C-alpha angles and dihedrals in degrees: 000000000000114000127202124202121215117187113222096227118215136188136192137072096280101090123162123225090246093060124107130199120266110234090333092294138117095277123083143190138197098178132055130200115226116217130184138158091241109044139040116270118263137180125237134176117271090242088066094061116105110264096241091050093045091050092055091048094052105033117111112254117240118252113270118216086341093306120130110241090198087083135046112268124201119222113201117213116231109183112188094185132108094224113043111136097236106034109002115169096004096103106019094111113079094235092053093043092053091047092054094043091053089047091053091050088051089048092055109271116159097198137359128231116210119202130181101177122064115230098187113135110285096018119146125230115269117225112251097244091051091049090050093048091054098046113028096057090048093051091047089048090052092053091046089052089056100253102162098183119112111267125210129196116226101210144123095210134089097215093050091050092048092052091047096050090049088053093050113282120134107187135047121218114193120190090192093059092242092297097110103065116027090204098059099078094049090048090052090046093050090048094045091234127165112236140197115219115200134192118236129164106218125338128296092269094056109016097104095049098114101309114206135190137179088219112350095203094049093036091056092043091053091048094052092043087054093047091051089053090050091049091049089052089051090055103266110125120223089244088068095049127097119191127218122185090209104237107208096012105118093334136116125225088265092052091050092051093047090052092046093048093058103023091133088075087080093067085076087073088068096235135105112269124228126198122201106181101126116140094347120161095256090059091056090046100049094034094049087231108177094201144011096270092052090062090078094087095053090042092056091048091053090046092055094045087054093047086053088060094049102261106166102201127042113196104205146165094206104059100167094047092048097044092047093049092044094051091050093044092052092046097050091042092054094035088232143071113231104143093248 
């Protein structure tokens, strides 16, 4: 029977002597939920966890693109597409994209994720040359404008990543989990790039056509574990891998909520965890948000809930709202304001 270990993340100044740090960050845990496909979940003391598993749960994560994974990092979304579901066409011209990226930096973004292919449900694949023409000039313009933040390229395609890296990107974020283009992982390995590997069931055109799982949490975990193994075999060390459970990618509302409720399980993979739930449909549904802009409130609530489970990177549209809420949440949780 395969057993999965989910740390029960805790915050606050009252910390028992039996506690251990979660992923080397400010959160801690002294209990772990045991999960399996064959038995009910149960809770055990952290000291009962096998030593290799406990070491992976507690070890500090290596810096990614120069960013400290011991604190929550905010990834600002820069869609340079005409058809993204939240902001299609608003930033597809280089001048508008640069202005928005600079605004996100001012609002508190730690890195910027540039995407030239919409992955909304039902979206069609974008030809490589068109995706390059959308993204590489914008990345080059951001660097020319003096934007010193790390830049990631949100793509499934080797040629797009190559052009983006040449223009100034330093991280590859692949929504297909490096299953779409066999050349992408070897390129990232050869260029010593950090990567984000995401879970998706199906492709954007078909992913919301009745997605099904035996156990969504454990199925997604197993997929990501297998992809990390494949990336390591391709020459990308675990220390350069970020994992993303892929909220909204081939998942129903129930699937999304099941993943969010136990997202701390993914710390057992030994990688930083990224959450991209900003403005997703389930937030509009549960939050009764009448339009896209109104989804900010629910998006911030989800982001804070993820931070409370130790998620290291929050991929968001609403940078200022998220940064402000995160700063206040951290201050009241610790009972002090120290900028950490």
